Backbone bond lengths (Angstrom), bond angles and torsions (degrees), N, CA, C in turn:
res aa  C-N    CA-C-N  psi(-1)  N-CA   C-N-CA  omega(-1)  CA-C   N-CA-C  phi
1 X - - - 1.465 - - 1.509 110.01 -
2 X 1.311 117.19 130.99 1.457 123.01 179.91 1.514 108.44 -115.80
3 X 1.309 118.38 122.57 1.460 121.49 -176.66 1.537 109.63 -95.58
4 X 1.334 113.91 144.41 1.457 119.79 179.30 1.524 108.84 -145.76
5 X 1.316 116.03 156.99 1.449 121.11 174.20 1.526 109.41 -82.81
6 X 1.339 116.86 150.14 1.449 122.29 177.11 1.515 109.30 -105.02
7 X 1.315 116.79 126.42 1.464 123.35 179.43 1.510 107.92 -115.84
8 X 1.343 117.51 121.70 1.460 121.51 -173.75 1.509 110.97 -121.33
9 X 1.341 118.28 88.18 1.467 120.25 -179.59 1.522 112.17 -68.45
10 X 1.331 115.26 149.66 1.458 121.50 175.57 1.517 109.10 -117.70
11 X 1.333 115.67 151.30 1.449 119.31 -177.56 1.526 113.36 -78.81
12 X 1.328 117.40 160.20 1.461 125.25 -7.46 1.535 112.55 -71.63
13 X 1.310 116.28 146.84 1.458 121.01 -172.19 1.521 111.61 -59.94
14 X 1.334 117.55 -38.32 1.468 120.17 -176.85 1.547 110.60 -61.89
15 X 1.331 116.24 -40.60 1.469 119.49 179.68 1.517 110.21 -69.53
16 X 1.343 115.96 -37.58 1.470 118.57 179.00 1.524 110.85 -65.16
17 X 1.323 117.76 -37.83 1.457 120.79 177.79 1.522 111.65 -63.27
18 X 1.340 116.51 -34.68 1.471 119.70 176.50 1.539 109.78 -63.67
19 X 1.326 116.66 -42.10 1.472 120.11 177.52 1.530 111.25 -64.67
20 X 1.330 115.58 -39.77 1.465 119.72 177.68 1.524 110.76 -62.14
21 X 1.344 115.93 -42.76 1.460 119.52 179.56 1.525 110.57 -61.93
22 X 1.334 116.58 -36.37 1.468 120.31 178.71 1.520 110.67 -65.08
23 X 1.345 116.45 -41.47 1.480 119.52 178.45 1.519 110.55 -66.05
24 X 1.313 117.52 -40.15 1.464 119.88 179.47 1.535 112.07 -70.56
25 X 1.308 116.51 -28.24 1.468 118.73 176.78 1.528 109.79 -68.50
26 X 1.352 115.13 -39.33 1.457 118.82 179.04 1.535 111.64 -72.30
27 X 1.329 116.54 -33.65 1.469 121.06 -179.07 1.516 109.40 -140.64
28 X 1.342 118.38 85.28 1.455 121.41 -175.76 1.530 114.30 -61.03
29 X 1.328 117.94 -19.57 1.473 121.03 -178.40 1.535 112.31 -97.20
30 X 1.327 116.77 14.27 1.478 120.79 -173.19 1.525 112.15 -54.65
31 X 1.348 117.79 -39.83 1.453 121.02 -176.88 1.517 112.87 -113.20
32 X 1.317 117.86 11.35 1.462 121.01 -178.79 1.531 110.54 -61.43
33 X 1.327 115.93 135.03 1.481 123.02 176.69 1.511 112.53 58.77
34 X 1.329 118.60 28.30 1.458 121.71 -179.89 1.523 109.38 -127.18
35 X 1.349 115.75 133.85 1.447 120.17 172.53 1.522 108.28 -84.27
36 X 1.336 116.03 147.44 1.457 121.41 -174.14 1.516 110.44 -127.92
37 X 1.334 115.96 134.21 1.458 121.29 169.13 1.530 106.76 -97.60
38 X 1.326 116.28 127.91 1.467 122.23 -178.19 1.532 109.12 -95.11
39 X 1.322 116.78 115.23 1.467 121.93 178.70 1.521 108.18 -99.88
40 X 1.331 116.54 107.25 1.473 121.77 -174.57 1.527 112.66 -100.02
41 X 1.328 117.35 16.22 1.477 119.76 -177.61 1.529 110.92 -61.18
42 X 1.336 117.31 -29.17 1.446 120.41 -179.33 1.508 113.98 -81.47
43 X 1.337 117.25 -10.34 1.456 121.51 -179.18 1.521 113.66 -103.78
44 X 1.365 116.28 -37.03 1.460 122.03 -174.67 1.540 110.68 52.44
45 X 1.338 117.85 55.16 1.462 119.52 -175.46 1.533 111.95 -80.13
46 X 1.323 115.19 155.71 1.460 119.79 169.74 1.527 107.22 -76.05
47 X 1.339 116.39 171.30 1.457 120.13 -179.00 1.535 111.38 -59.95
48 X 1.332 116.41 -41.60 1.456 119.28 -179.09 1.528 111.28 -69.00
49 X 1.330 116.72 -38.33 1.466 119.71 177.22 1.519 111.20 -64.73
50 X 1.330 115.60 -36.79 1.453 120.28 179.35 1.534 110.48 -68.00
51 X 1.314 117.14 -40.71 1.447 121.03 176.91 1.535 110.76 -60.81
52 X 1.315 116.09 -40.57 1.471 120.68 178.82 1.522 110.72 -65.29
53 X 1.339 116.82 -41.60 1.458 120.53 179.49 1.523 112.03 -64.39
54 X 1.319 116.30 -43.67 1.469 121.25 177.90 1.538 110.36 -59.59
55 X 1.326 115.31 -40.98 1.481 119.54 178.87 1.512 110.38 -63.72
56 X 1.343 116.93 -41.14 1.464 119.94 179.22 1.537 110.97 -63.65
57 X 1.326 116.08 -41.73 1.466 119.78 179.85 1.513 111.01 -68.06
58 X 1.325 117.59 -33.86 1.468 120.63 178.30 1.525 111.11 -63.10
59 X 1.334 117.26 -37.40 1.451 119.92 178.11 1.511 112.09 -66.51
60 X 1.347 116.78 -18.49 1.459 121.91 178.06 1.516 111.94 -98.39
61 X 1.321 117.33 11.74 1.460 125.36 176.17 1.522 112.55 64.35
62 X 1.329 118.13 32.74 1.453 122.09 172.89 1.518 108.87 -91.99
63 X 1.344 115.54 128.61 1.468 121.47 179.79 1.537 109.06 -94.40
64 X 1.312 117.98 107.93 1.463 121.90 -177.84 1.524 109.49 -89.19
65 X 1.330 115.93 112.29 1.451 121.67 -179.17 1.512 112.67 -76.26
66 X 1.334 116.78 -37.63 1.457 121.78 -179.23 1.508 110.55 -167.67
67 X 1.314 116.99 173.15 1.454 122.43 -174.65 1.528 109.40 -125.68
68 X 1.321 116.32 125.12 1.474 122.45 176.10 1.528 108.35 -110.03
69 X 1.337 115.54 157.09 1.447 121.27 173.88 1.517 115.16 81.09
70 X 1.353 117.78 5.65 1.461 120.59 178.29 1.536 109.05 -77.01
71 X 1.318 115.52 138.65 1.476 120.03 -176.71 1.526 113.03 -78.70
72 X 1.321 116.94 -27.77 1.451 119.07 -173.84 1.532 110.36 -131.76
73 X 1.331 114.33 173.82 1.445 118.70 177.41 1.531 110.51 -61.27
74 X 1.324 115.96 146.64 1.466 120.27 -175.66 1.521 110.55 -98.35
75 X 1.325 117.13 150.84 1.468 120.47 174.56 1.524 110.51 -58.10
76 X 1.314 116.40 152.53 1.463 121.79 -174.46 1.527 112.23 -64.46
77 X 1.335 117.57 -21.87 1.460 119.32 -177.28 1.521 113.14 -84.64
78 X 1.336 118.05 -0.23 1.458 121.90 179.47 1.518 110.57 -100.83
79 X 1.345 117.66 161.27 1.471 120.91 174.18 1.527 110.01 -57.57
80 X 1.316 118.01 158.41 1.488 121.06 -174.80 1.517 112.26 -66.94
81 X 1.339 114.21 151.97 1.465 121.23 174.87 1.531 107.40 -78.31
82 X 1.349 115.40 132.44 1.458 120.99 179.96 1.525 109.97 -113.22
83 X 1.307 114.69 149.55 1.459 122.24 174.19 1.519 106.92 -129.22
84 X 1.339 116.61 111.48 1.463 119.66 -176.66 1.499 112.85 63.97
85 X 1.322 117.90 31.28 1.467 121.71 178.75 1.512 114.07 81.64
86 X 1.358 118.09 7.02 1.454 122.09 178.42 1.520 109.23 -119.99
87 X 1.324 117.96 149.67 1.464 120.51 174.87 1.526 110.50 -56.98
88 X 1.332 116.72 141.67 1.457 121.01 179.93 1.531 109.06 -56.93
89 X 1.319 115.16 132.15 1.450 120.08 -179.75 1.511 113.28 94.84
90 X 1.346 116.62 -13.83 1.469 120.62 176.36 1.514 107.38 -95.22
91 X 1.340 117.22 93.15 1.452 121.19 -173.35 1.519 110.19 -106.04
92 X 1.299 113.45 156.94 1.460 120.79 178.88 1.507 107.97 -131.47
93 X 1.330 117.12 118.97 1.435 121.54 -179.33 1.509 110.25 -97.07
94 X 1.336 115.56 138.19 1.474 120.58 179.27 1.518 107.90 -150.41
95 X 1.314 115.66 152.06 1.465 120.50 176.72 1.503 108.70 -121.66
96 X 1.317 115.17 147.96 1.471 120.28 -178.75 1.518 107.62 -151.70
97 X 1.312 115.66 154.31 1.470 120.58 176.25 1.499 109.02 -64.14
98 X 1.324 119.76 149.30 1.474 122.40 -176.14 1.503 114.43 -54.09
99 X 1.347 117.92 -36.52 1.455 120.84 -176.76 1.522 112.89 -94.84
100 X 1.334 116.50 2.47 1.455 118.91 -176.74 1.524 110.38 -77.10
101 X 1.352 116.89 133.26 1.432 122.41 179.36 1.521 109.74 -116.90
102 X 1.351 117.70 146.27 1.446 118.74 179.65 1.526 110.05 -62.68
103 X 1.335 115.00 144.41 1.453 119.55 -178.77 1.516 111.49 -70.41
104 X 1.329 115.03 146.04 1.459 121.79 176.70 1.518 107.16 -119.37
105 X 1.304 116.83 125.14 1.445 121.30 -176.41 1.519 110.18 -111.57
106 X 1.306 115.86 160.02 1.458 120.98 174.53 1.523 108.27 -118.14
107 X 1.320 115.77 153.06 1.444 122.62 -178.44 1.518 108.95 -123.10
108 X 1.328 116.94 127.78 1.466 121.86 178.58 1.517 109.33 -114.33
109 X 1.315 116.85 126.65 1.453 124.08 175.21 1.530 107.08 -100.26
110 X 1.324 117.53 112.43 1.456 120.53 -173.73 1.513 113.32 -67.16
111 X 1.332 116.93 -33.67 1.454 119.80 -179.46 1.521 111.92 -106.34
112 X 1.327 116.20 -139.27 1.460 122.34 178.65 1.520 110.69 -106.46
113 X 1.323 116.84 162.70 1.440 123.47 175.10 1.518 106.92 -101.34
114 X 1.323 116.28 115.72 1.471 120.82 -171.66 1.529 111.05 -84.19
115 X 1.327 114.95 162.09 1.464 121.18 178.67 1.534 110.30 -56.32
116 X 1.312 116.51 133.76 1.455 122.15 -179.03 1.525 113.77 93.05
117 X 1.338 117.67 -15.41 1.464 120.80 178.79 1.528 110.02 -82.45
118 X 1.319 115.43 146.58 1.463 122.30 176.92 1.525 109.17 -129.30
119 X 1.318 116.35 118.39 1.472 122.31 178.14 1.521 108.26 -103.41
120 X 1.345 116.85 117.45 1.465 121.81 -179.91 1.517 108.50 -118.97
121 X 1.338 116.53 118.03 1.479 120.65 -178.59 1.526 107.62 -141.02
122 X 1.342 117.89 85.22 1.461 120.67 -174.61 1.527 114.80 -77.08
123 X 1.354 118.35 -5.19 1.456 120.05 -173.27 1.532 113.60 -90.96
124 X 1.330 119.67 -10.68 1.456 119.82 -176.69 1.513 113.15 -179.92
125 X 1.357 115.40 -153.59 1.457 121.58 -175.79 1.516 111.05 -80.63
126 X 1.331 115.43 156.48 1.455 123.19 174.03 1.536 108.26 -124.77
127 X 1.345 116.40 129.14 1.452 122.55 177.55 1.505 108.70 -119.18
128 X 1.328 117.11 127.06 1.447 122.87 179.08 1.538 107.69 -112.97
129 X 1.324 116.61 115.25 1.446 120.51 -177.17 1.538 111.73 -72.38
130 X 1.326 116.73 -23.69 1.453 121.51 178.29 1.522 111.07 -104.40
131 X 1.329 115.73 -135.89 1.462 121.75 -177.56 1.527 110.86 -113.72
132 X 1.306 116.49 166.57 1.464 124.14 174.19 1.522 106.09 -113.63
133 X 1.324 116.63 111.04 1.462 121.41 -172.93 1.523 111.69 -73.95
134 X 1.308 116.08 160.08 1.466 121.76 172.55 1.519 108.39 -59.11
135 X 1.348 116.92 134.40 1.451 121.18 -177.80 1.515 113.59 89.09
136 X 1.328 118.88 -4.57 1.473 123.37 174.85 1.521 109.00 -95.17
137 X 1.329 115.31 163.82 1.465 120.40 -176.36 1.515 110.45 -144.48
138 X 1.338 115.94 138.82 1.473 122.15 173.17 1.527 107.82 -127.15
139 X 1.326 116.11 129.32 1.460 122.36 176.16 1.518 107.27 -124.91
140 X 1.319 117.64 120.16 1.461 121.95 -175.92 1.523 110.60 -128.48
141 X 1.340 115.79 143.62 1.441 119.72 174.27 1.512 111.91 -70.62
142 X 1.345 116.85 -28.46 1.455 122.35 178.03 1.520 111.51 -108.16
143 X 1.328 115.44 -139.11 1.473 121.66 -178.05 1.534 110.49 -88.89
144 X 1.327 114.94 163.44 1.467 122.14 178.67 1.537 108.79 -123.73
145 X 1.335 115.71 129.40 1.461 122.24 179.84 1.526 107.97 -120.09
146 X 1.320 117.68 121.34 1.469 121.81 179.45 1.519 108.18 -121.25
147 X 1.346 115.66 114.50 1.462 120.27 -176.32 1.516 113.40 -82.21
148 X 1.334 117.01 -6.76 1.434 121.58 175.42 1.513 109.93 -116.90
149 X 1.337 116.06 -142.00 1.466 121.49 179.90 1.519 110.74 -86.97
150 X 1.302 116.02 138.89 1.469 122.85 173.49 1.524 107.23 -104.29
151 X 1.358 115.40 103.71 1.456 119.95 -178.53 1.526 112.52 -114.49
152 X 1.328 118.30 -15.09 1.450 121.66 -178.79 1.518 111.67 -96.83
153 X 1.335 115.59 -142.71 1.455 122.35 -179.37 1.520 109.79 -105.23
154 X 1.317 116.47 138.73 1.468 122.00 177.16 1.521 108.86 -135.57
155 X 1.333 116.26 121.80 1.466 122.35 178.74 1.514 107.63 -124.16
156 X 1.327 116.41 112.03 1.475 122.56 179.74 1.535 108.99 -105.02
157 X 1.337 115.30 162.00 1.452 119.58 178.13 1.507 112.88 66.91
158 X 1.334 117.47 29.03 1.456 120.69 -177.40 1.526 112.48 -67.18
159 X 1.328 117.69 -15.48 1.464 121.93 177.25 1.531 109.83 -92.00
160 X 1.339 115.43 37.73 1.480 122.97 -179.17 1.520 110.37 56.37
161 X 1.349 114.68 52.34 1.443 121.73 -178.81 1.528 108.63 -120.29
162 X 1.336 119.45 89.64 1.456 121.27 -177.74 1.520 114.52 -69.73
163 X 1.353 117.06 -9.40 1.463 119.72 179.10 1.525 112.51 -88.64
164 X 1.316 117.03 -3.53 1.479 120.46 177.64 1.510 110.10 -65.86
165 X 1.344 116.47 154.57 1.465 121.94 179.21 1.524 109.76 -134.57
166 X 1.324 114.74 164.31 1.458 122.40 174.97 1.531 107.34 -121.52
167 X 1.316 115.96 131.89 1.465 122.02 177.22 1.511 109.71 -124.51
168 X 1.319 117.70 138.38 1.464 119.08 175.84 1.532 109.01 -149.69
169 X 1.325 114.90 154.87 1.481 120.17 -179.68 1.507 111.85 -85.65
170 X 1.323 117.83 -25.75 1.477 120.65 178.90 1.521 107.20 -138.52
171 X 1.326 116.23 116.82 1.464 123.61 -169.56 1.528 110.48 -94.37
172 X 1.350 116.26 104.17 1.484 121.63 177.35 1.528 109.80 -146.48
173 X 1.337 119.03 47.39 1.472 120.22 -170.47 1.519 113.90 -78.94
174 X 1.336 114.71 158.93 1.463 121.70 171.41 1.529 110.56 -88.58
175 X 1.319 115.87 -35.46 1.467 121.02 -177.34 1.526 109.36 -156.76
176 X 1.324 116.28 142.49 1.461 122.82 176.27 1.516 109.72 -126.62
177 X 1.329 116.71 145.88 1.453 121.14 175.63 1.513 110.94 -142.90
178 X 1.305 116.92 139.04 1.476 123.45 170.70 1.516 106.48 -128.10
179 X 1.351 116.32 120.47 1.466 120.30 -176.62 1.527 107.50 55.42
180 X 1.320 119.93 -115.07 1.462 122.29 -178.59 1.533 113.10 -108.71
181 X 1.317 116.35 11.70 1.465 120.99 178.97 1.539 108.75 -97.55
182 X 1.323 116.32 140.23 1.464 121.34 -177.47 1.514 109.29 -135.42
183 X 1.359 115.92 140.15 1.465 121.75 170.53 1.523 108.40 -132.01
184 X 1.304 116.42 136.31 1.453 122.08 176.52 1.526 110.46 -96.79
185 X 1.328 116.23 169.48 1.456 120.41 -176.42 1.518 112.64 -56.76
186 X 1.352 116.74 -35.79 1.461 120.68 -178.84 1.524 112.03 -64.79
187 X 1.339 117.50 -22.80 1.470 120.81 -177.21 1.533 113.06 -90.79
188 X 1.336 117.50 -4.44 1.464 119.91 -170.14 1.517 114.00 -99.72
189 X 1.330 118.40 -17.03 1.462 119.13 -175.41 1.512 111.34 72.47
190 X 1.341 115.63 -177.23 1.469 121.49 -176.17 1.513 114.18 -117.03
191 X 1.343 117.47 0.65 1.470 118.90 -172.04 1.526 113.54 -68.39
192 X 1.341 118.05 -22.02 1.461 120.66 178.66 1.515 113.26 -109.14
193 X 1.322 116.10 4.13 1.468 120.01 -176.03 1.533 110.15 -62.04
194 X 1.335 114.18 133.77 1.466 120.44 178.85 1.517 113.73 85.15
195 X 1.327 118.55 -3.35 1.460 121.44 -177.49 1.534 111.02 -98.76
196 X 1.327 115.18 167.07 1.465 121.06 170.97 1.510 108.35 -81.95
197 X 1.333 117.63 126.33 1.459 120.43 -173.88 1.522 110.57 -138.27
198 X 1.334 114.02 167.72 1.454 122.40 169.43 1.525 107.21 -127.48
199 X 1.338 115.07 147.50 1.467 121.95 -177.44 1.513 107.62 -127.67
200 X 1.320 116.62 134.29 1.462 119.72 -179.40 1.534 109.23 -150.01
201 X 1.327 115.01 170.95 1.467 122.07 179.82 1.526 108.79 -103.30
202 X 1.330 114.61 134.37 1.479 119.72 -179.22 1.526 109.06 -148.98
203 X 1.324 116.33 116.24 1.451 119.86 176.05 1.507 114.41 63.03
204 X 1.342 116.99 34.21 1.449 120.51 178.73 1.502 114.77 78.85
205 X 1.343 116.88 16.85 1.462 121.06 178.47 1.534 108.68 -137.57
206 X 1.317 116.06 154.50 1.458 121.01 176.61 1.530 109.53 -89.22
207 X 1.319 116.60 126.40 1.467 122.62 179.58 1.512 109.81 -107.62
208 X 1.332 115.89 146.09 1.468 121.95 -179.48 1.523 107.23 -134.19
209 X 1.342 116.70 131.26 1.462 121.29 179.45 1.510 110.49 -145.26
210 X 1.331 115.32 150.46 1.466 120.54 178.56 1.520 110.49 -68.33
211 X 1.345 116.55 147.77 1.461 122.39 175.38 1.516 109.56 -92.64
212 X 1.312 114.83 139.79 1.467 118.06 177.12 1.499 110.26 77.84
């Protein structure tokens, strides 16, 4: 299994690229050492427009692993077309009872997440009994609970779950994400720094409030 981030641009593409440049200016390492799946369902680009977009992303050092949401076959010089995260034509058949639901698991980290570590758990919640150090990263399909300080990056709802939340006892993050929304430290201000907070998505924006 190979994990990748999903990037879903919205039209018009030129305006979206301006927003992307702003995010990269605030955090130049946002996509460093990460493979990206480009979801173009929100753009519906033609083949030539898609080629132009891929070229623009390449100049920003984004590595596109594959393309989802494309309406037609892609030119041979572009990354492969994906369907559900798999190359087109690579299908997997499975049967399940009508009421059967996929299992959702939770992951508990007994200690702290050190700088340079990356915890990826797309199937459910992640709980960290210690702290998340600066330079560390947690990506969860569900919610994230940090019983110590959150100083690194935390992205919840990575499985397209906008109802996911992030909780921490000491708020000092480098970057926060809920579903496809992201805020960097520069966007958060200092009024809640060091406090116990909760983070959630509301109306297409990330909200932050003190706990208790």
